[in-house]
C-alpha positions as CSV (number, residue, x, y, z in Angstrom):
1,M,-281.7,-43.5,29.2
2,K,-280.3,-42.7,32.7
3,K,-276.6,-42.7,33.5
4,V,-275.1,-44.1,36.4
5,F,-271.7,-43.7,38.3
6,I,-270.6,-46.0,41.0
7,Q,-267.7,-45.5,43.5
8,S,-266.8,-48.4,45.8
9,F,-264.6,-48.0,48.9
10,G,-263.0,-50.9,50.9
11,C,-262.0,-54.5,50.3
12,R,-262.3,-56.7,47.2
13,A,-265.7,-58.1,48.0
14,S,-266.9,-54.3,48.0
15,Q,-265.6,-54.0,44.6
16,A,-267.4,-57.1,43.5
17,D,-270.5,-55.7,45.0
18,G,-270.2,-52.4,43.1
19,A,-269.6,-54.5,39.8
20,G,-272.7,-56.4,40.6
21,I,-275.0,-53.2,41.3
22,E,-273.8,-51.7,37.8
23,A,-274.8,-54.7,36.1
24,S,-278.3,-54.8,37.7
25,L,-278.7,-51.2,36.9
26,Q,-277.9,-51.7,33.4
27,D,-280.3,-54.4,33.2
28,R,-283.0,-51.9,34.0
29,G,-281.7,-49.5,31.4
30,F,-279.1,-47.3,33.0
31,I,-275.9,-46.4,31.0
32,A,-272.6,-46.7,33.1
33,V,-270.5,-43.6,33.2
34,R,-266.8,-43.0,34.5
35,D,-267.6,-39.5,35.4
36,A,-269.7,-38.4,38.4
37,G,-270.5,-35.1,36.3
38,A,-272.2,-37.1,33.7
39,A,-274.4,-39.3,36.0
40,D,-278.0,-38.8,36.8
41,L,-277.4,-41.3,39.6
42,V,-274.3,-41.9,41.7
43,V,-274.1,-44.8,44.1
44,V,-271.4,-44.4,46.8
45,N,-270.7,-48.1,47.9
46,T,-269.0,-47.6,51.5
47,C,-266.6,-49.3,53.7
48,T,-266.8,-48.8,57.9
49,V,-263.9,-51.0,58.7
50,T,-262.1,-47.8,60.2
51,H,-263.0,-44.5,61.6
52,G,-261.1,-43.0,58.6
53,A,-263.2,-45.2,56.0
54,D,-266.3,-43.4,57.5
55,V,-264.7,-40.0,57.1
56,D,-263.6,-40.6,53.6
57,A,-267.1,-41.6,52.6
58,R,-269.0,-38.5,54.1
59,R,-266.3,-36.4,52.5
60,V,-266.7,-37.9,49.2
61,I,-270.6,-37.7,49.6
62,R,-270.6,-34.3,50.2
63,G,-268.1,-33.2,47.5
64,L,-270.4,-35.2,45.0
65,H,-273.4,-33.2,46.0
66,R,-271.4,-30.0,46.1
67,H,-269.9,-30.4,42.4
68,H,-272.8,-32.5,40.9
69,P,-276.1,-31.2,42.4
70,Q,-278.1,-32.3,39.6
71,A,-277.1,-35.9,40.3
72,E,-279.3,-38.2,42.9
73,I,-277.3,-39.9,45.5
74,L,-277.6,-43.4,46.7
75,V,-275.4,-44.6,49.5
76,T,-274.9,-48.3,50.1
77,G,-272.5,-50.9,51.8
78,C,-271.2,-51.5,55.1
79,Y,-271.3,-47.7,56.6
80,A,-274.9,-47.5,55.4
81,Q,-275.8,-50.7,57.2
82,R,-274.1,-49.6,60.6
83,A,-275.1,-46.1,60.7
84,P,-278.0,-45.4,58.0
85,E,-279.5,-42.3,59.7
86,E,-276.1,-40.5,60.1
87,L,-275.6,-40.9,56.2
88,A,-279.6,-39.8,55.6
89,G,-278.8,-36.8,57.1
90,I,-276.2,-35.5,54.6
91,A,-277.2,-33.1,52.2
92,G,-278.1,-34.5,48.7
93,V,-278.4,-38.1,49.7
94,R,-281.9,-39.5,48.4
95,W,-281.4,-43.2,49.6
96,V,-279.5,-45.1,52.0
97,I,-279.6,-49.0,51.5
98,G,-278.0,-51.4,53.6
99,N,-276.2,-54.6,52.7
100,S,-279.5,-56.3,54.0
101,H,-281.2,-54.6,50.6
102,K,-278.3,-54.2,48.4
103,T,-279.3,-56.6,45.8
104,Q,-282.6,-54.8,45.4
105,I,-281.0,-51.6,44.4
106,A,-282.2,-51.3,40.9
107,E,-285.7,-52.4,41.7
108,I,-285.9,-49.6,44.5
109,V,-284.3,-46.8,42.2
110,C,-286.8,-47.7,39.4
111,A,-289.9,-47.9,41.6
112,D,-289.0,-44.5,43.1
113,A,-288.4,-42.9,40.1
114,A,-291.6,-40.7,40.2
115,E,-291.1,-39.9,43.9
116,A,-289.0,-36.9,45.2
117,Y,-288.1,-37.0,48.9
118,H,-284.8,-37.0,50.8
119,G,-283.2,-39.6,52.7
120,Q,-285.3,-42.8,52.4
121,V,-283.4,-45.6,54.3
122,L,-283.8,-49.2,53.8
123,V,-281.9,-51.4,56.2
124,S,-282.9,-54.7,58.3
125,D,-281.0,-56.9,60.6
126,I,-278.6,-58.7,58.1
127,N,-277.7,-61.3,61.0
128,G,-280.9,-63.1,60.0
129,A,-279.7,-63.6,56.1
130,Q,-279.5,-67.4,55.5
131,A,-278.4,-67.4,51.9
132,F,-275.7,-65.8,49.8
133,Q,-277.0,-63.1,47.6
134,A,-275.1,-61.0,44.8
135,T,-276.0,-59.9,41.4
136,P,-274.0,-61.6,39.1
137,V,-270.8,-59.7,37.9
138,R,-270.4,-59.3,33.9
139,D,-268.1,-56.6,33.5
140,I,-265.4,-54.8,35.9
141,R,-265.2,-51.1,36.8
142,E,-261.7,-50.5,38.0
143,D,-258.6,-51.3,36.1
144,R,-260.5,-53.6,33.6
145,T,-258.2,-56.6,33.4
146,R,-258.8,-58.5,36.8
147,P,-262.2,-59.0,37.8
148,N,-263.1,-59.5,41.6
149,L,-265.7,-62.3,41.9
150,K,-267.2,-62.7,45.2
151,V,-268.0,-66.5,46.2
152,Q,-268.9,-65.8,49.7
153,D,-270.0,-63.0,52.1
154,G,-270.2,-62.6,55.9
155,C,-268.1,-63.7,58.7
156,S,-269.2,-65.8,61.8
157,N,-265.9,-65.2,63.8
158,R,-266.3,-62.5,66.6
159,C,-262.9,-60.9,66.5
160,S,-263.0,-58.1,69.3
161,F,-261.9,-55.3,67.1
162,C,-264.2,-56.1,64.0
163,I,-267.6,-54.5,63.3
164,I,-267.9,-56.7,59.8
165,P,-269.8,-59.5,61.2
166,S,-272.6,-57.0,62.2
167,V,-272.9,-55.5,58.9
168,R,-272.4,-58.3,56.8
169,G,-273.8,-61.0,58.8
170,R,-272.9,-64.7,59.1
171,S,-270.7,-66.8,56.7
172,R,-272.7,-67.6,53.4
173,S,-271.5,-69.2,50.4
174,A,-272.3,-68.8,46.8
175,G,-273.7,-72.2,45.3
176,L,-270.7,-74.1,43.1
177,E,-272.7,-74.2,39.8
178,S,-273.3,-70.5,40.3
179,V,-269.6,-69.7,40.6
180,L,-268.8,-72.1,37.7
181,E,-271.1,-70.2,35.5
182,Q,-270.0,-66.8,36.3
183,V,-266.2,-67.9,36.0
184,R,-267.1,-69.5,32.4
185,N,-268.6,-65.9,31.6
186,L,-265.7,-64.0,32.6
187,A,-263.0,-66.4,31.3
188,G,-264.4,-65.3,27.8
189,R,-263.1,-61.7,28.3
190,Y,-260.7,-62.0,31.1
191,R,-257.4,-63.7,31.5
192,E,-257.3,-63.4,35.5
193,I,-259.9,-63.7,38.1
194,V,-259.6,-62.8,41.7
195,L,-261.7,-64.7,43.9
196,S,-263.1,-62.8,47.0
197,G,-264.9,-62.7,50.1
198,I,-265.3,-61.4,53.6
199,N,-264.0,-64.9,54.9
200,L,-263.2,-66.6,51.8
201,G,-261.7,-69.7,53.4
202,R,-265.0,-70.6,54.8
203,W,-266.6,-71.0,51.4
204,G,-268.7,-74.3,51.3
205,R,-268.9,-74.7,54.9
206,D,-272.7,-74.0,55.0
207,L,-273.5,-75.9,51.5
208,P,-274.7,-79.4,51.6
209,G,-272.1,-82.2,50.7
210,G,-269.1,-80.9,53.0
211,L,-267.5,-79.0,50.5
212,R,-264.4,-76.9,51.4
213,F,-262.7,-74.0,49.5
214,V,-259.9,-76.2,47.9
215,D,-262.9,-78.3,46.3
216,L,-264.0,-74.9,44.8
217,L,-260.7,-74.3,43.3
218,R,-260.4,-77.8,42.0
219,A,-263.9,-77.5,40.4
220,I,-263.0,-74.4,38.4
221,L,-259.9,-75.4,37.3
222,R,-261.5,-78.8,36.1
223,E,-264.8,-77.4,34.6
224,T,-263.6,-73.8,33.3
225,E,-260.9,-72.3,30.8
226,I,-260.0,-69.6,33.1
227,E,-256.1,-69.1,32.7
228,R,-255.4,-67.7,36.0
229,L,-257.0,-67.6,39.6
230,R,-255.8,-65.4,42.3
231,I,-257.0,-65.9,45.8
232,S,-257.4,-62.9,47.6
233,S,-257.4,-63.1,51.6
234,V,-257.7,-66.3,53.6
235,E,-257.7,-66.8,57.3
236,P,-254.5,-68.3,58.5
237,M,-256.1,-71.6,59.8
238,D,-258.1,-72.1,56.5
239,W,-254.7,-72.4,54.8
240,S,-254.2,-76.1,54.8
241,E,-251.2,-77.9,53.5
242,E,-253.5,-79.3,50.7
243,L,-254.5,-75.8,49.3
244,F,-250.7,-74.8,49.3
245,R,-249.5,-77.7,47.4
246,L,-252.6,-77.3,44.9
247,M,-251.1,-73.6,44.2
248,A,-247.6,-75.0,44.0
249,D,-248.8,-77.5,41.5
250,E,-251.2,-75.6,39.2
251,P,-249.7,-72.9,37.1
252,R,-253.2,-71.5,36.5
253,V,-253.3,-70.6,40.3
254,A,-251.2,-67.2,41.0
255,R,-248.4,-67.6,43.3
256,H,-249.8,-65.5,45.9
257,A,-250.9,-66.2,49.4
258,H,-252.5,-63.5,51.9
259,L,-252.9,-64.5,55.5
260,P,-254.3,-61.8,58.0
261,L,-252.0,-61.8,61.1
262,Q,-253.2,-58.8,63.0
263,S,-250.7,-59.3,65.7
264,G,-247.3,-61.1,66.1
265,C,-248.0,-61.4,69.9
266,D,-249.6,-64.2,71.4
267,A,-251.1,-61.7,74.3
268,V,-252.7,-59.4,71.9
269,L,-254.1,-62.3,69.6
270,K,-255.9,-63.7,72.6
271,R,-257.5,-60.2,73.6
272,M,-258.5,-59.7,69.7
273,F,-260.2,-63.3,69.9
274,R,-258.2,-64.7,67.0
275,K,-258.5,-68.4,66.9
276,Y,-254.6,-69.2,66.4
277,R,-251.3,-68.1,68.1
278,T,-248.1,-67.2,66.4
279,R,-246.7,-70.8,66.4
280,H,-249.7,-71.9,64.4
281,Y,-249.4,-69.2,61.7
282,A,-245.6,-69.7,61.3
283,S,-246.4,-73.3,60.5
284,R,-248.4,-72.2,57.5
285,L,-246.0,-69.8,56.2
286,E,-243.1,-72.6,56.5
287,I,-245.3,-74.8,54.3
288,A,-246.0,-71.8,51.9
289,H,-242.6,-70.8,51.6
290,K,-241.3,-74.5,51.4
291,V,-243.4,-75.4,48.3
292,M,-243.8,-71.8,46.4
293,P,-240.2,-70.1,47.5
294,E,-241.0,-67.3,44.9
295,A,-244.4,-66.9,46.0
296,A,-246.0,-63.4,47.4
297,I,-246.7,-63.8,50.9
298,G,-248.5,-61.0,52.7
299,A,-250.4,-60.1,55.9
300,D,-252.6,-57.5,57.4
301,V,-251.2,-56.1,60.7
302,M,-252.8,-53.8,63.2
303,T,-250.9,-51.6,65.5
304,G,-252.0,-50.0,68.6
305,F,-254.8,-52.3,69.6
306,P,-255.9,-51.3,73.3
307,G,-253.7,-52.3,76.0
308,E,-250.7,-53.1,73.3
309,S,-247.7,-52.6,75.5
310,E,-244.3,-51.6,74.2
311,T,-243.0,-55.0,75.1
312,E,-245.9,-56.6,72.9
313,F,-245.3,-54.4,70.0
314,E,-241.6,-55.1,70.2
315,E,-242.4,-59.0,70.4
316,S,-244.9,-58.5,67.1
317,V,-242.0,-56.9,65.3
318,R,-239.5,-59.4,65.8
319,F,-242.0,-62.1,64.9
320,I,-242.9,-60.5,61.7
321,A,-239.2,-60.1,61.1
322,E,-238.7,-63.3,61.2
323,Q,-241.4,-64.5,58.6
324,P,-240.9,-64.9,54.9
325,F,-243.4,-62.0,54.2
326,T,-242.8,-60.1,51.0
327,Y,-245.5,-57.1,51.8
328,L,-247.5,-56.1,54.7
329,H,-250.8,-54.0,55.0
330,V,-250.4,-52.1,58.2
331,F,-253.4,-50.9,59.6
332,T,-253.6,-48.3,62.7
333,Y,-256.2,-49.6,65.1
334,S,-259.5,-47.4,65.0
335,E,-262.2,-47.8,67.6
336,R,-265.4,-49.2,66.3
337,P,-268.7,-48.5,68.2
338,G,-270.3,-51.8,69.1
339,T,-267.2,-53.9,69.5
340,V,-265.8,-55.5,72.4
341,A,-262.2,-54.0,71.9
342,A,-263.9,-50.4,72.2
343,E,-265.1,-51.0,75.5
344,R,-262.3,-52.9,77.1
345,G,-258.5,-52.3,77.3
346,E,-256.6,-49.1,77.9
347,P,-256.5,-47.1,74.7
348,V,-252.7,-46.6,73.0
349,P,-252.3,-42.9,72.6
350,V,-253.1,-42.0,68.7
351,T,-249.3,-40.7,68.3
352,V,-247.8,-43.7,69.6
353,R,-250.1,-45.8,67.2
354,H,-248.9,-43.9,64.3
355,E,-245.4,-44.2,65.3
356,R,-245.7,-48.2,65.5
357,T,-247.5,-47.8,62.2
358,K,-244.3,-46.2,60.6
359,V,-242.1,-48.9,62.1
360,L,-243.9,-51.7,60.5
361,R,-244.5,-50.2,57.2
362,A,-240.6,-49.5,57.1
363,L,-240.0,-53.2,57.7
364,S,-242.4,-53.9,55.0
365,E,-240.5,-51.7,52.6
366,R,-237.3,-53.6,53.5
367,K,-238.8,-56.9,53.1
368,N,-240.5,-56.1,49.8
369,L,-237.2,-54.7,48.4
370,Q,-235.4,-57.7,49.2
371,F,-238.0,-60.0,47.5
372,R,-237.8,-57.7,44.5
373,K,-234.1,-58.0,44.1
374,E,-234.3,-61.7,44.5
375,L,-236.5,-61.8,41.4
376,I,-233.9,-60.0,39.0
377,G,-232.9,-62.4,36.2
378,K,-236.1,-64.5,36.7
379,T,-238.7,-65.1,34.0
380,L,-242.2,-64.5,35.5
381,S,-245.7,-64.8,34.0
382,A,-247.6,-61.6,34.3
383,V,-251.0,-60.1,33.3
384,T,-250.9,-56.9,31.3
385,L,-252.7,-54.1,33.2
386,E,-255.1,-51.3,31.7
387,Q,-252.3,-48.9,33.1
388,R,-249.9,-48.2,29.9
389,G,-247.0,-50.3,29.9
390,M,-247.6,-52.2,33.1
391,A,-248.0,-55.9,34.2
392,L,-248.9,-57.8,37.4
393,T,-246.7,-60.8,38.0
394,T,-248.1,-64.1,39.3
395,N,-246.4,-63.2,42.6
396,F,-248.1,-59.8,42.9
397,V,-245.3,-57.3,41.8
398,R,-246.1,-54.7,39.2
399,V,-243.7,-54.5,36.3
400,Q,-242.8,-51.8,33.9
401,M,-242.5,-53.3,30.4
402,T,-239.9,-52.4,27.6
403,H,-242.8,-51.8,25.2
404,V,-246.6,-51.7,25.5
405,R,-248.5,-54.5,25.1
406,E,-252.3,-55.0,24.7
407,P,-254.0,-55.0,28.2
408,N,-255.3,-58.2,29.6
409,R,-253.0,-60.4,28.2
410,L,-250.7,-63.2,30.1
411,V,-247.3,-62.8,29.1
412,D,-243.7,-64.2,30.3
413,L,-241.3,-61.2,31.2
414,E,-237.8,-61.5,32.1
415,I,-237.0,-59.3,35.0
416,G,-234.0,-57.0,34.4
417,A,-234.0,-54.6,37.5
418,I,-236.0,-53.2,40.5
419,S,-237.9,-49.9,40.1
420,D,-239.0,-47.7,43.0
421,A,-242.1,-50.0,43.8
422,G,-241.9,-52.9,41.5
423,L,-239.5,-54.5,38.5
424,R,-238.6,-53.5,35.2
425,E,-238.4,-55.9,32.4
426,R,-235.1,-56.8,31.1
427,T,-234.2,-54.6,27.9
428,P,-233.0,-56.3,24.8
429,F,-230.4,-53.4,24.1
430,P,-227.3,-52.7,26.0
431,V,-227.1,-49.9,28.5
432,L,-224.6,-47.1,27.3
433,P,-222.2,-45.6,29.9
């Protein structure tokens, strides 16, 4: 029986894809291993959202071939869909399989077992994909306590900076019954499930019956025994008041809302082809903070978008500083060939981009520190992690527990202090001077 090692890069949807690929190969007799050195087949599931993601993928592929020349290498994911020939030219790569053929990986590998040639490419136009396709996830590979369940793929938006619609295709939703079946299966082994997608809030729009994402949540809560659902990133205008109130009223839904912002300047948002302005965004955060004052509220923010002036950046910083964010994911703009932004606008010098990134990351650290200080003395529900002695709260903060508990359990933790990057459980013993 052959052994397979899978390494996934990028978003939660990509992590879910990696788990699905592993499951499909196990169905064909492969044994999953956690060490590339023990594998006969190595699958590299790539991201291409930035130039840095491409660089990382190429570096890892070359390193895998250098250190484990006996292993066959298969490259898939978004980079494979965007630039397959580029990847096929790397030494050691036997297959390059785009997102268009990702669900066929196990079949392709087994069918080609008797062949011995380099750089086979299987990619087709993904924009023609009409139906959601994903191999069901049975187990997870990463921290083994919080599986990512992908329920939506693709994106029908056309943000000027983003390559993802061209490598993932239009928005497509998993069927309701399929999602419920997978949640029931996972709920027997895991306390928390993270619902993920490329444009998650669009779930249901392409299905019959006029379904919306909030309908999916209600069905899962009504028809499964899952103890906690966590919602990954959802676009700002898909965060309705109805959705926020469901989260506030339902203890089985994590108090955690992530709304991609990208910029706090309306002029930049317009050039990005984003479908909202700062006043719309702020109105969503006002509702979230009102009904869930202790919730984690996060955002993706980009620095150095083409043409971003110093005045526009300062406007963005002021807007972000005024909002009740508890953390930010700050990204430095990276040119993506084939996008509108890469062809228009005056590039911001790379050194300036990085300086602006530092400013926003420092702001994020200050906001997160204040948020954690406000949680001292509270009792928070948390899921225990694979990492020894650690747990993750409903509002997305890591807690160092006073004693080791078994992973994959929901526990109530009284917070005693902050730590360098998270919180500490209150100790029952007095601290000696």
